[in-house]
N, C-alpha and C positions, 0 to 999 in steps of 0.2 A: 504493500500500500504506500502511496506517495504522501509524504508529510509536507504540508503547505507552510512555507516560511512566514513568520509573523513580523518580520522587520525587513526593510530594504533601504538602500541608500537613495536619497532624493535624486531624481533625474534632473537634468538641466531644464531651465525655464522653457516650456514648450512654445513652439511657434503657433499662433492662433490665426486662422483664416477668418477675417471678419467680413460678413456678407450683409448687405443692406439692399434687399430687392423684394420681389414678390415672394410671399411666404404663405405656407399652408398651416393654419392654426385651428385648434378646437376651442370651443367657447368655455370661458372661465366659470360659467354656471354649472358645469359638470361636476365641480367639487362637491356640490350639494349631495350627490349620489352617495359618497362615502361619509360625509359629515352628518347627514340626517340619520344614518345607521349608527353612527358612533354616539351622538348625543340624543338619548332616548326620550328626552322631555322637551326637545326644541322643535320649532317649525320654521321652515324657510319659505317665505312668501316672495316670489319673484315679481317684480313690477316690470312687466314687459309685454311682449306681443304674443299672438297665437303661435308664431314660429318658436318662441322660447318654450312654450308649453309642449309643443310637438317634440322639440329636441329633448326635453327632459323625460317625457314619456318613453321615447325611443331609447334613450341612453339607459334608463332604469329598467326597461322591460316591464312597465307597470300594467297589470291586468285591469280590466275595466271595473271589476268589483273590488279592487284594492283601494285603500285610502291611505296613501303614504303621508309622511309628515313634510311634504312640500307641495306647493301649488303656485299658480300664476294669477296675479291680478292683471287682467288684460287691459292694455292701453288701446282703446278703440279710436275710430275716426273722430268722434266728438272730442276726445281728449287731445288728439293731434291738432285739431282745428281750433282748439281753445274755446270750444262751446260749452265744455263742462269744467267744473273746478276739480282738478285732479286730486287735490288734497281731501276734498269732501268725499269723493268717490273712494279714495283709499281708506278713509276713516270708516266708511260703511262696510267695506270688504273685511277690514280687520275686526270690526265689531261682530260681524256674522261668523267669522272664523273662530274667534275666541269663545263665542257662545256655543258653538258646535263642538269645540275641542277644549274643554275647561282644564285639561291636564297639562296644557302647554305652560312651560315656565319661562322659556326664552323664545322670543319671536324675532327672527332676522328679516328685515326688509332688504331684499337683494336687488341692487340696481342692474340694469341691462343696457344694451345699446339703445333701444327706444327711449328708456327713461332718461338716459344721458342726453340724447338728442333734443328732447323737449325741456331739458334743464330742470327736471323735477328734483326738488331738494329733499332727499330721503333722510338726511341728517335732521332737518327740522321736523319732518314727519315722525321719525323715531322718538325724538325728544318729546314731542307732543303726546304720542301714544303712551310713552312711559309714565307721563304725568296723570293720564286719565284711566289707565288700566291697572287695577290693583293686583298685586301678586305676579305680574308678568314683566320681565325685563325685555325691552324692545331695543334692538341694535340694528345697525345698518352697515352694509359694505357693498362694494361694486363687484359684480361677476361679469361685467361687460366683456364681450369678445373682441373689442376694439384694441388692437395692439397688445394683447396679453396671451399667455399660455393658459391651458385649462387648469393646471395645478395652482396658479396664482389665486384662484378662488379661495383655496384653503388658507393661503397666506393672509389674504385680506380679511377673512372671517376671524382668524385667530388674533390678528392685530386689533380688530374691533373689540375684542373681549378683554384686552390687556388693562384698560383703565378700571375694569370692574373686579380684578383679582384682589381678594382681601389681603390685609397685612398679616404676616406671620409673626407671632409673639415668641415662639420657641427659639432659644439660643442655639439649638443643635443645627449642625450642618445638614443641608437638605438639597436634594436634586430634583429638578423639574425636567421630565422627558417631554420634548416638544415635537408634536407632529401626530396626526391621527393614525393609530395603529389598530389592527384587528384585535378584538378582545383576547383571543387566544395568544397572540403575540405579546400583548401587554402582560398577561398572566405569567407567561414564561420568563419575560425579562424581570418582572418584579421578584419572582422566585429566585432567579440567579443572583440578582443584586442583594437579596436578603441573605443568601448563603455567603456572599462575599463580605457581609457586615454593613451593607448600605441599606438601612431600614427606613430612613426618612425619604420616601420616594413618592412623587405625584406625577400623573400623566396629564398632558394638556394638548388637545381638549379632553375633558373628563367624560365619563359615560353619562353623567347627568349634568346638564348645563347649570342647574340651580346650585350645584356643589362645586363651585370653582375652587381650584387649589390656592391656598394662601402662600404668599412669597414674602421674603424679607432680605435683609442684608447678608444673611448666611445661606442664601439660596444660590446654588449653581444651576445652570441649565445646559442641557445637551440636546442637540437636534437629532431626531430620528428620521427626518425627511430633509432632502437637500434643497427644497424649493421655498424655504421659509425665511428669506433674507429680511423682509420688512418686519416680521415678527421678532427675529433675532435682534435687529437694531432697536426695536421698541423695548425688549427685555433688558438690553444693555443700558438704555437710557433710564430705566427704572432702578438701576444699581445692581442687577443680578450679574453673576460672574459666569462667563461662558466657559464651557469645556470643549476645546477644539479636538476634533477627531474625524476619522473617516466615518462612513455610514454603515449601519449594521446589516450589510448584505453579504451572505456567504460566511464561511467559517472564519476566514481571515478578517473580514470587515467587522463581524460581530465580536471577535476576540479583541481587536484593537479598540473598538468602541467601549467595551467593558473595562479594558485596562486604562483607558483615558478617564473614566469615571472613578475607578479605583485610585488612580494617581491623585486626583483632586481630593480624595478623602484620606490620603496617607496610607493606602492599602497597597501592599507589594504585588508585583505581577505574578509571583509564585502562587498567591492565594487564588487569583483568577484562573491560573492553569489548573490548580487542584479542583476547584469548584466546577469548572467546565469540561473536565477531562472526558467524562462519558458522553456528553452531548457532542463534543468535537469529534470523538471517535465514530459515533453513529453517522454524523453528517459527512465526514471524510470518506467513510466506507461507501455511502450512497453516491457521493460525487465521483468516486473513482470509476464506478460503472458508467456514469454519464460522460465523464471525461474521455473514456475510450471511444465513444461515438462522436464526440464534438471536437476533439483535439484537431487543430489544423484547419477547421472550417473558417471561412472568411466572413467577417461580420461588419456591417455598415449601419451606422446610426444616423437617422434624420433627427433634426431638433424638434422636440415636442413637449416632453414632460419635465425636463431638468433632472431626471433620474439617469440620464445617459452616461455621465462620467463614472458614477459608482457602478453602474451595470457593466460598463466596459472594463473597469478594473476587475470585477468578479469574473467576467467571461474570459479575459485574457490570462489572469493569474491562476484561477482555480479550475478552469475548463480547458485551457490551452488553445483558445480560439485566437485567430489572427484579426487584429483590428485594422480595417481599411480606412475608415473615417469615423470620428466621434463628433457628431453635431449636437449642439445644445442651444436652446433659445437664448439663454443668458449665461455668461460665465462669471460667477461671483468668485473671484480668485481667493479671497480670504476664507470663504466657507469651503472651497474645494482644494485648498493648498495641500492637505495631506493625501487626498485622493490623487491629485495630479502627480505627486511625488512617487506614487506606486505604478504609474503608467510607463510604458516603454518610452525612452527618450525621443524616438523618431515617430511617435504617434501623430497622426494628422487630426488636429482639433479645428472645429469650425464653430463660430458663434453667430447667431442670427441665420438668415437664409436668403438665398436667391434660388428659388425652387427649381427653375429650369437648369441652371448651371449645376446645381447639386445632383439633379437627376442624371445629367450627362456624366458627371464624375462617378456616380453610383454604377451605372450600367457599364461604363468603361472598365471599372475595377472588377467586374464579374464576381459579385458576392454570392456566397452560399445562403446567407440569411440577411434580411434587412429589417431593422426595428424602426417603425414609422407610424405616423398618424393614419387614421382611417381613410382620409381622402387620397392617400398615395398608395394604399395597399393593393387595391384592385388593379390599377394600371400596371403596377410592378408585377403582380401575379400573372397578368396577361402577357408580360414579357418573359415569363418563365422563371421569375425570381420568387423564392420563398420569403414570406413576410410574417412578422409578428406585430400586432397592434400594440403600440406603447401604452395605450390607455388600459389594456388588460394587466400590464405590469403594475399599474397604480392601483387598480381595483383589487388585486390579489394579495393575500398575506404572503410576503416574500422576505420579511426581516427575520433575523435570528437563525440559530442553528437548525431547529427542527424544520424550517421552511427552506433551507439552502437547496435541498434536492428538488423541492417544488419549483423554485426559481429556475434551476437548470432545466427542468422538464418543460417549462414554458418556452424556453429557447429551442428545445429539442423537437417539440411536437410538429412545428411547421416543416422541418426537414423530414421527419418520419412520414408525414402526410404526402409530401411531394414524392418521396421514394415509393410509397404504395401506389400512388397514381401512375407513376412511370412503369410500374411492374406489369 
């Protein structure tokens, strides 16, 4: 069995191809899909058009008899023409919603492209609703698809919650894990941290929005998702201390992430090694089988989710895949510094997009697998290229030791499917 190294020398500063042209993006409203599942007492009311409603129903696969905790307040022709008072209409919709769903404790008014176009002030609307609705916190953020990526919706949502985090009175050191994670992943991480001796742990966002984690001067925070730059900046401004690390994808990433937390709490790396030994062994055994099938396969990333760089690190170092190009919508160098140090020094990085030029580079490089947005997948499949939707990698539990093999399987399945079709 191959042992994965847990340390590497930093590579030279990578050259980044910065592109500013036509780009293919997915709407930031999509973050609601995983956020509404995470926070079980919250409701997300999109102030948008029928297109927004159709997008969300399609993305979530909502059945007609289901009543999820999100919806759309439709901006109609009368609103666009200025014939109706949009704020009065919104007050009416919110009143009807809360009367029907009294269990809601946090209501998010989510801006969209249409609400931004007509300059609807959702900040003022949220403030007004908070004053008149008892027992319900009303917040707002923008999920507009104008010049954003779809994961920025979560960043905007978490940033909107920061002013409402209560003050922590305990003098004990405390860690806040930031980024929406599947409950099973959260439970696994909490158990490992407790065995390491880190017992003062909270996750943000919480499972119940009415129980926001308390923070204070002895709180450290560590990101579990790489697309939360605004939230991280806000936490720093509140006086919280960042723990810099790679992200917990794969055996190597999860181990380095845990060791970074341990270091901040004065816990030695040997403790992490002892606590995680059995989980690392299981994950490495599973990955060894998948590496045998994926090693040497050529991988190309289009910019979409901001997960691309950590995914590339995992695919290259733990699965032996060859990186052709790693595209990302935004390259936040301080958040990605430790990830970049683990990539090959000759890796091709691109920030932003000129979609036609990138498509030309992709096809010319003859990839075995392309990770991309939904809009590019079908055209590439028609050209004989196996693809994996990047949004599926965001929806799926992929963090931690127990999910390392599941992450590798997500990259392996398109290649297996194409092989079966060719047989």
